[in-house]
C-alpha positions as CSV (number, residue, x, y, z in Angstrom):
1,M,1.3,-6.1,-5.1
2,Y,1.1,-9.7,-3.9
3,R,2.0,-12.1,-1.2
4,D,1.3,-15.9,-1.0
5,G,-2.5,-16.2,-1.0
6,A,-3.5,-12.7,-2.0
7,G,-2.7,-9.7,-4.0
8,F,-4.2,-6.5,-5.3
9,Y,-4.1,-4.0,-8.1
10,I,-4.4,-0.2,-7.9
11,D,-4.3,2.3,-10.8
12,V,-1.3,4.6,-11.0
13,P,-2.5,8.1,-10.0
14,K,-2.9,10.4,-13.0
15,G,0.2,12.4,-13.7
16,W,2.4,10.1,-11.5
17,V,4.9,7.4,-12.4
18,V,5.3,3.9,-11.1
19,D,8.9,2.9,-10.2
20,Q,9.6,-0.8,-9.6
21,E,13.3,-0.4,-9.0
22,V,12.9,2.0,-6.1
23,G,10.1,-0.1,-4.8
24,K,12.2,-3.2,-4.7
25,R,14.9,-1.3,-2.7
26,H,12.2,-0.3,-0.2
27,G,10.7,-3.8,0.1
28,T,7.6,-3.3,-2.0
29,C,6.7,-4.0,-5.6
30,C,6.7,-0.4,-6.6
31,V,6.4,3.2,-5.5
32,Y,4.5,6.1,-7.1
33,Y,5.6,9.8,-7.4
34,P,4.6,12.8,-9.5
35,K,6.1,13.0,-13.1
36,G,9.1,15.3,-13.1
37,T,10.2,14.3,-9.6
38,T,12.1,11.4,-8.1
39,W,11.3,9.2,-5.1
40,N,13.8,11.3,-3.1
41,S,12.8,14.8,-4.4
42,A,9.0,14.4,-4.4
43,E,7.0,16.2,-1.8
44,T,4.4,13.5,-1.8
45,V,4.8,9.7,-2.6
46,M,2.6,6.7,-2.5
47,Y,3.2,2.9,-2.2
48,P,1.2,-0.3,-1.7
49,N,1.8,-3.0,0.9
50,I,0.2,-6.2,2.2
51,A,0.2,-7.4,5.8
52,T,-0.5,-11.1,6.3
53,K,-2.9,-11.8,9.1
54,G,-1.4,-13.6,12.0
55,P,-2.8,-16.6,14.0
56,G,-6.4,-16.1,15.0
57,Q,-7.2,-14.1,11.8
58,R,-6.9,-10.6,13.3
59,T,-9.7,-8.2,12.5
60,L,-9.2,-5.0,10.6
61,D,-9.8,-3.0,13.8
62,E,-7.2,-4.9,15.7
63,F,-4.7,-4.4,12.9
64,M,-5.4,-0.7,12.7
65,E,-4.9,-0.4,16.5
66,S,-1.6,-2.3,16.2
67,D,-0.5,0.1,13.4
68,L,-1.5,3.1,15.6
69,K,0.6,1.7,18.5
70,S,3.6,1.3,16.2
71,F,3.3,4.9,15.0
72,R,3.0,6.1,18.6
73,T,6.1,4.1,19.6
74,H,8.2,5.7,16.8
75,D,6.6,9.2,17.1
76,P,4.9,9.7,20.5
77,E,3.8,13.2,19.7
78,M,2.0,12.3,16.4
79,K,-1.7,12.9,16.0
80,Y,-4.2,10.8,13.9
81,E,-7.7,11.0,12.6
82,D,-10.0,8.6,10.9
83,A,-11.0,10.0,7.5
84,E,-13.9,9.2,5.3
85,D,-14.0,5.6,4.0
86,V,-13.3,5.0,0.3
87,H,-16.1,3.0,-1.4
88,L,-14.9,0.1,-3.4
89,Q,-16.5,-2.3,-5.9
90,G,-18.9,-4.8,-4.4
91,K,-20.2,-2.5,-1.6
92,R,-16.8,-2.8,0.2
93,V,-14.9,0.0,1.8
94,A,-11.3,0.9,2.5
95,K,-10.8,2.5,5.9
96,V,-8.6,5.6,5.8
97,R,-6.6,6.9,8.7
98,I,-4.4,10.0,8.6
99,F,-1.3,10.3,10.7
100,R,0.4,13.7,11.3
101,G,3.9,14.3,12.7
102,V,5.4,11.0,11.7
103,N,8.7,10.1,10.1
104,R,10.5,13.4,10.8
105,G,7.4,15.6,10.6
106,S,5.7,14.0,7.6
107,S,2.0,13.2,7.3
108,E,0.6,9.9,6.0
109,A,-2.7,8.7,4.8
110,V,-3.2,4.9,5.0
111,A,-6.0,3.0,3.3
112,Y,-6.8,-0.4,4.8
113,V,-8.7,-3.1,3.0
114,D,-9.7,-6.3,4.9
115,E,-9.3,-9.5,3.0
116,E,-9.6,-13.1,4.2
117,K,-5.9,-13.8,4.8
118,T,-4.3,-10.3,4.4
119,I,-4.9,-6.6,4.8
120,A,-4.1,-4.6,1.8
121,L,-2.6,-1.2,2.5
122,F,-2.1,1.8,0.2
123,V,0.1,4.6,1.8
124,M,0.6,8.2,0.8
125,N,3.4,10.1,2.6
126,S,3.9,13.8,2.3
127,K,6.7,16.0,3.7
128,T,4.1,18.8,4.0
129,E,0.5,19.1,5.1
130,K,-0.2,21.1,1.9
131,G,1.1,18.2,-0.2
132,L,-1.0,15.7,1.6
133,N,-4.2,17.8,1.2
134,E,-3.5,18.5,-2.5
135,S,-2.8,14.8,-3.3
136,M,-5.7,13.4,-1.3
137,P,-8.2,13.3,-4.2
138,L,-5.6,11.4,-6.3
139,F,-5.0,9.0,-3.4
140,R,-8.7,8.4,-2.9
141,T,-9.2,7.8,-6.7
142,A,-6.3,5.3,-6.8
143,V,-7.7,3.5,-3.7
144,Q,-11.1,3.4,-5.4
145,S,-9.6,1.4,-8.3
146,Y,-8.6,-1.4,-5.9
147,L,-9.1,-4.9,-7.2
148,H,-8.4,-8.0,-5.0
149,M,-6.8,-11.1,-6.5
150,D,-6.3,-14.6,-5.1
151,V,-2.7,-15.4,-5.7
152,R,-0.6,-18.6,-5.3
153,V,3.1,-17.9,-5.3
154,D,5.4,-20.7,-6.5
155,K,8.2,-20.6,-4.0
156,G,10.7,-21.6,-6.7
157,V,10.0,-18.7,-9.0
158,Q,11.0,-15.1,-8.2
159,P,8.8,-12.2,-9.2
160,G,9.7,-11.2,-12.8
161,D,10.9,-14.6,-13.7
162,M,9.0,-15.3,-16.9
163,Q,10.2,-18.6,-18.3
164,S,8.8,-20.5,-21.2
165,P,7.6,-23.9,-20.2
166,Q,10.2,-26.6,-21.0
167,P,9.1,-29.9,-22.5
168,P,9.5,-32.9,-20.3
169,K,12.8,-34.7,-20.7
170,N,12.6,-38.2,-22.1
171,P,13.4,-40.8,-19.4
């Protein structure tokens, strides 16, 4: 997953597939769901996202409060809890928050990683509480594999465009 200035890598959860086509349709690089299911049929799915920090370099806490406010706007009856942080390489952590009663009764776990210009997010959505609980160890293991990358995006090249360098034309 990347945006201009930053990107990150997360392992595909064991026993799950990565689907770039469905991801593109949903505005992200890819989505994950268990083998033998589809994005639409799976009880539990996961996907990465990146939020670019706005003017003033918002803090992670400010971003998480804004995210909470957005959830409450769409689902006023939802409940949330802060879960145990996921420890990352380099003595860093991913903050984890669980939202219940969102998106037509689903539950979501969101891992937030604060970077200089962005906030990396990894989301797990489950149609059932059972699915969320059973998949939480896989979610935490995937988040634990997080690796940050500094990325510069060439505005003239679309993701997936792999072109061989062309020799310069003679004047």
